[in-house]
TIDO-737066 format. One record per residue (C-alpha): y, z, x. Coordinates in steps of 0.2 Angstrom, whole numbers, padded with zeros to 4 digits, always signed. Layout:
REM residues N
YZX
...
REM end
This chain:
REM residues 557
+0159-0233+0118
+0144-0244+0117
+0129-0241+0127
+0125-0260+0128
+0140-0265+0138
+0143-0248+0144
+0123-0246+0152
+0116-0266+0150
+0106-0260+0168
+0100-0248+0165
+0090-0248+0150
+0074-0238+0164
+0082-0220+0162
+0088-0227+0144
+0071-0228+0140
+0068-0208+0149
+0084-0199+0140
+0076-0205+0123
+0061-0199+0126
+0067-0184+0131
+0078-0183+0115
+0060-0182+0105
+0051-0169+0119
+0067-0159+0112
+0067-0161+0094
+0046-0159+0096
+0055-0141+0104
+0066-0138+0088
+0051-0140+0078
+0037-0129+0088
+0053-0113+0089
+0058-0115+0072
+0036-0116+0069
+0034-0100+0079
+0050-0089+0068
+0041-0091+0055
+0023-0085+0062
+0037-0071+0065
+0043-0068+0048
+0026-0070+0040
+0015-0055+0053
+0035-0044+0049
+0031-0047+0029
+0013-0041+0035
+0016-0028+0043
+0031-0020+0029
+0018-0021+0015
+0005-0017+0025
+0013-0001+0027
+0020+0000+0010
+0004+0003+0006
+0000+0013+0017
+0012+0027+0008
+0008+0024-0009
+0001+0036-0019
-0017+0034-0023
-0022+0034-0042
-0033+0048-0049
-0026+0059-0034
-0016+0075-0031
-0006+0066-0022
+0001+0054-0035
+0003+0071-0047
+0016+0075-0031
+0029+0060-0034
+0036+0069-0048
+0047+0076-0040
+0063+0067-0035
+0066+0064-0020
+0045+0058-0017
+0051+0048-0033
+0063+0039-0022
+0053+0037-0009
+0041+0027-0018
+0056+0018-0023
+0062+0014-0003
+0042+0010-0004
+0044-0005-0019
+0060-0011-0011
+0052-0012+0008
+0038-0024-0002
+0053-0032-0010
+0060-0033+0007
+0045-0043+0017
+0043-0054+0002
+0062-0062+0008
+0055-0063+0024
+0041-0073+0016
+0052-0083+0010
+0063-0088+0022
+0046-0093+0030
+0041-0104+0014
+0056-0111+0014
+0061-0115+0036
+0042-0123+0033
+0045-0133+0020
+0066-0139+0024
+0065-0141+0044
+0045-0141+0051
+0039-0151+0039
+0056-0163+0037
+0059-0164+0056
+0039-0167+0057
+0039-0184+0049
+0058-0189+0055
+0050-0185+0072
+0034-0198+0067
+0048-0211+0061
+0061-0208+0079
+0046-0214+0087
+0041-0229+0078
+0060-0233+0079
+0060-0231+0098
+0046-0243+0102
+0052-0258+0092
+0068-0257+0099
+0060-0256+0118
+0050-0270+0114
+0065-0279+0106
+0072-0278+0124
+0059-0280+0135
+0054-0294+0127
+0070-0301+0129
+0068-0296+0148
+0054-0304+0148
+0060-0320+0139
+0076-0323+0157
+0065-0317+0168
+0055-0332+0160
+0070-0343+0162
+0075-0339+0178
+0058-0341+0186
+0059-0358+0177
+0077-0363+0184
+0071-0357+0201
+0056-0366+0200
+0066-0385+0197
+0079-0382+0209
+0065-0379+0225
+0059-0394+0219
+0075-0405+0219
+0076-0398+0236
+0059-0403+0241
+0063-0419+0235
+0080-0421+0243
+0072-0417+0260
+0060-0430+0259
+0072-0443+0249
+0080-0440+0269
+0066-0440+0278
+0062-0461+0269
+0080-0464+0271
+0078-0461+0290
+0063-0468+0290
+0069-0483+0283
+0084-0486+0296
+0069-0482+0309
+0059-0496+0306
+0076-0512+0302
+0078-0505+0316
+0064-0509+0325
+0059-0526+0330
+0045-0523+0332
+0040-0521+0318
+0036-0532+0303
+0047-0537+0287
+0035-0532+0278
+0034-0514+0283
+0054-0514+0282
+0052-0516+0264
+0039-0506+0261
+0050-0492+0271
+0065-0495+0261
+0054-0496+0245
+0050-0479+0248
+0067-0474+0252
+0072-0480+0237
+0056-0470+0226
+0063-0454+0234
+0079-0455+0233
+0076-0458+0213
+0067-0439+0212
+0080-0431+0220
+0091-0438+0208
+0079-0436+0196
+0076-0415+0202
+0093-0414+0202
+0095-0420+0185
+0082-0409+0179
+0087-0393+0189
+0104-0397+0181
+0097-0395+0161
+0089-0380+0167
+0103-0371+0175
+0116-0372+0160
+0101-0367+0148
+0096-0353+0162
+0118-0345+0160
+0116-0348+0142
+0100-0338+0141
+0106-0329+0153
+0123-0327+0143
+0116-0319+0127
+0106-0308+0135
+0115-0297+0142
+0131-0300+0130
+0122-0302+0113
+0101-0298+0115
+0106-0280+0128
+0121-0274+0117
+0112-0277+0099
+0096-0267+0106
+0104-0252+0113
+0119-0254+0100
+0103-0249+0088
+0093-0235+0101
+0114-0228+0106
+0114-0226+0085
+0096-0220+0086
+0100-0206+0096
+0115-0200+0088
+0105-0199+0074
+0091-0189+0078
+0108-0178+0088
+0116-0174+0072
+0093-0171+0063
+0094-0157+0076
+0110-0149+0070
+0108-0152+0052
+0091-0139+0057
+0103-0128+0063
+0114-0128+0050
+0100-0125+0038
+0093-0111+0048
+0105-0101+0046
+0110-0106+0029
+0088-0098+0024
+0090-0084+0033
+0108-0084+0023
+0099-0089+0007
+0090-0072+0010
+0105-0060+0011
+0111-0055-0006
+0094-0049-0012
+0087-0042+0005
+0107-0034+0001
+0100-0028-0018
+0083-0019-0010
+0095-0007+0003
+0106-0004-0012
+0090+0002-0022
+0085+0010-0006
+0103+0020-0009
+0103+0020-0027
+0085+0030-0026
+0093+0042-0015
+0104+0046-0023
+0093+0050-0038
+0086+0061-0029
+0090+0079-0038
+0084+0097-0028
+0089+0108-0045
+0078+0092-0055
+0067+0100-0042
+0065+0115-0038
+0067+0117-0056
+0045+0106-0058
+0041+0117-0048
+0047+0135-0057
+0034+0125-0068
+0019+0118-0059
+0016+0140-0052
+0025+0149-0067
+0013+0161-0070
+0018+0168-0083
+0019+0186-0081
+0031+0199-0078
+0038+0207-0060
+0027+0228-0067
+0039+0239-0068
+0041+0258-0064
+0025+0267-0063
+0025+0284-0072
+0021+0301-0065
+0003+0303-0065
+0001+0325-0064
-0012+0331-0058
-0008+0349-0057
-0016+0350-0077
-0032+0354-0074
-0031+0365-0063
-0021+0376-0072
-0034+0378-0086
-0045+0398-0086
-0066+0396-0088
-0067+0408-0099
-0053+0397-0111
-0068+0381-0108
-0086+0382-0108
-0097+0373-0096
-0100+0358-0107
-0079+0356-0112
-0073+0358-0095
-0085+0343-0092
-0080+0335-0104
-0060+0341-0102
-0064+0335-0084
-0067+0315-0088
-0044+0314-0086
-0046+0319-0070
-0057+0304-0066
-0048+0296-0078
-0035+0295-0064
-0040+0296-0050
-0051+0277-0057
-0038+0269-0068
-0034+0256-0056
-0053+0252-0052
-0058+0251-0071
-0042+0241-0070
-0049+0230-0062
-0065+0226-0070
-0062+0212-0082
-0055+0202-0070
-0068+0206-0054
-0081+0202-0067
-0068+0185-0073
-0067+0180-0055
-0089+0186-0052
-0090+0171-0068
-0080+0160-0056
-0090+0160-0044
-0104+0157-0050
-0102+0142-0062
-0093+0138-0045
-0079+0126-0060
-0066+0129-0067
-0069+0138-0085
-0069+0128-0103
-0052+0137-0111
-0046+0137-0092
-0043+0158-0092
-0043+0159-0072
-0025+0152-0076
-0010+0160-0077
-0004+0162-0095
+0008+0149-0091
-0001+0137-0083
-0013+0141-0096
-0004+0137-0107
+0003+0122-0100
-0017+0115-0096
-0020+0118-0118
-0007+0108-0120
-0012+0093-0109
-0028+0095-0117
-0025+0097-0136
-0014+0080-0133
-0024+0070-0124
-0039+0076-0138
-0026+0070-0153
-0023+0052-0142
-0043+0050-0142
-0044+0056-0161
-0030+0045-0164
-0039+0029-0156
-0053+0037-0167
-0043+0033-0181
-0036+0014-0177
-0055+0009-0175
-0064+0019-0188
-0048+0008-0198
-0053-0009-0193
-0071-0005-0194
-0063-0004-0214
-0054-0016-0214
-0071-0028-0205
-0083-0020-0218
-0068-0025-0232
-0069-0042-0229
-0087-0044-0225
-0089-0037-0245
-0078-0051-0252
-0084-0064-0239
-0100-0059-0239
-0106-0074-0229
-0094-0070-0213
-0104-0056-0210
-0115-0039-0217
-0103-0026-0224
-0122-0012-0223
-0120-0019-0205
-0106-0008-0201
-0112+0009-0207
-0118+0016-0194
-0106+0012-0184
-0090+0020-0197
-0103+0036-0198
-0104+0039-0179
-0086+0035-0178
-0082+0048-0190
-0094+0059-0182
-0084+0056-0166
-0066+0061-0171
-0077+0079-0182
-0081+0082-0165
-0066+0080-0157
-0055+0091-0174
-0068+0106-0169
-0061+0102-0151
-0042+0100-0154
-0047+0117-0165
-0055+0127-0154
-0042+0120-0138
-0028+0123-0152
-0032+0141-0155
-0032+0144-0137
-0015+0139-0135
-0010+0149-0148
-0017+0165-0144
-0010+0163-0126
+0006+0158-0135
+0005+0173-0146
+0002+0182-0130
+0014+0177-0116
+0032+0188-0126
+0021+0202-0126
+0020+0209-0111
+0015+0230-0108
+0022+0237-0092
+0000+0240-0085
-0003+0219-0089
+0014+0217-0078
+0005+0229-0064
-0006+0220-0064
+0000+0201-0067
-0005+0195-0047
-0023+0197-0054
-0018+0183-0071
-0027+0195-0080
-0019+0194-0096
-0030+0178-0102
-0043+0187-0103
-0042+0208-0108
-0060+0216-0112
-0065+0229-0127
-0062+0243-0130
-0080+0246-0125
-0085+0253-0108
-0084+0242-0092
-0105+0241-0095
-0108+0236-0112
-0091+0224-0110
-0102+0212-0099
-0116+0202-0107
-0132+0194-0101
-0139+0176-0105
-0158+0176-0107
-0155+0165-0088
-0145+0180-0083
-0127+0176-0084
-0115+0180-0089
-0107+0175-0106
-0088+0177-0110
-0087+0177-0127
-0086+0194-0133
-0070+0199-0119
-0065+0179-0132
-0068+0185-0149
-0058+0204-0143
-0045+0194-0137
-0040+0188-0152
-0042+0204-0159
-0032+0218-0148
-0017+0215-0142
-0013+0218-0125
-0005+0237-0128
-0021+0244-0137
-0031+0238-0122
-0020+0250-0110
-0021+0264-0122
-0038+0264-0127
-0041+0257-0107
-0039+0275-0100
-0051+0282-0106
-0066+0272-0097
-0072+0281-0084
-0076+0275-0064
-0094+0269-0063
-0104+0281-0052
-0113+0274-0036
-0131+0275-0039
-0136+0270-0021
-0132+0268-0006
-0128+0250+0007
-0130+0246+0025
-0118+0228+0026
-0129+0218+0037
-0118+0203+0040
-0097+0199+0039
-0092+0195+0025
-0073+0192+0021
-0071+0193+0001
-0056+0181-0004
-0056+0175-0019
-0052+0191-0032
-0066+0202-0038
-0072+0201-0020
-0072+0215-0009
-0072+0214+0015
-0086+0223+0021
-0087+0224+0045
-0110+0223+0050
-0116+0238+0051
-0106+0247+0039
-0110+0260+0023
-0105+0259+0006
-0109+0267-0013
-0119+0256-0025
-0111+0257-0042
-0117+0239-0048
-0134+0232-0042
-0140+0215-0043
-0140+0207-0061
-0149+0190-0058
-0133+0181-0052
-0138+0186-0033
-0118+0199-0033
-0121+0219-0028
-0102+0227-0035
-0101+0241-0025
-0087+0254-0017
-0080+0260+0001
-0070+0276-0011
-0060+0277-0023
-0046+0263-0021
-0060+0248-0015
-0072+0239-0025
-0079+0225-0025
-0092+0211-0027
-0101+0205-0013
-0117+0193-0008
-0134+0203-0011
-0140+0193+0002
-0127+0201+0014
-0134+0219+0010
-0147+0230+0012
-0149+0239-0002
-0155+0262-0008
-0156+0266-0023
-0159+0283-0028
-0175+0288-0038
-0164+0292-0052
-0154+0276-0054
-0171+0269-0051
-0181+0280-0066
-0168+0275-0079
REM end
């Protein structure tokens, strides 16, 4: 099977077919190129998707990823990022192994095709030239033969005519001989050219064209093989990344299997455990005992003095609320977290304090390492003065030592708070458990009454130094026993709510516009007024939300 023998007369069709083959190859290149663009776009979208759902650094969202389910999700995002990388590898390998290679081959193929068909056209032109020469010699031979025949007929006519002179006959005879000689020459020339043409034609159809067409056939077959090889490479590029993609998927499965619901539940406990104990049974409060006394048994002053238990029973719970109201009022005023984290439940406060101590310890170690480095550098300067002045490091060394001392004092302060919290967590009184929802164990009040428990700084803000000192000295049980003796604050006036206020924070109370309430403590310059609705409800409201009317006696005092 050879194009040279089977398609010897299909030069134009072969030219069209080979051009179609090159177009097909370029179409394959375009297809692979578009595939690489799709892979790159897909990889980019996967990376953007993974990045979009990654937790932001130093954000609350990052803290939530301590749970195993969230860690598994992060692992899935990371695996998807690697998965996207494999699609980038597919794109790169297809571009380098297929597109670049085929593009170079197409250029070589075009040059080879051009050369082969140039040789074919050259052979065609040569055989056409030989054919034209043959036709020309043939026509000349035909013409000379006709001329010789006419000349012979003219000589015979002149020779037969008795009226023609002998000279004219001789002239006609010579002319006929000349024409006969020309015809013989044309015949010989025609015969020679015919033999030459037959030889060239044989060479053309049996040697030149078969060779040229054989080259074209081989070129076309190589093109077909190259397309097949490219298709195999196309599949192999995909197949090469399958193991890595499988590992990515295995990583996702492994991350999913690492999810531990029990561990996550324990983390929730650690995150939100307050450290309080559930409230115990409420003791029976006997209000009938004062009624059993007779007036004759007690003087007026005694009866007034012993009437305090009455007030104590009625206002005990509100007296207990005061320390937490004050603490929350302070937090509301300052708008920031207290340094000792006293706004948190005991367990959470302990964790925060421990975290702070660890941070300070790291900073101290960092400063100590820096001090050691400076000390070593100073020793080097002392041994080799040409390297530097040792005295130049004294200021830096003193500064680092001062920083270490500050950090140590800071650490001692937080360690004291931590020891206080850790020492208070095991022992809990019944009344403290009853008040667990109000976070009272961080800052128990002193044995003084509510008004004395609060100190005002020169700028009118509250300080908690007294309460903090009392935390170390007074145990929770002592606090409960001594605080029971306090009386509720008396009303010093009334107030009318100008606006509705939703008391959502601890220590505040909600009021409705137009409502009238009792004032038990006026504004001390911090923008809050303490009011009471009844014996069970009291708290702070913004002073600007109420119109206060104090009793005359309260103003005079």
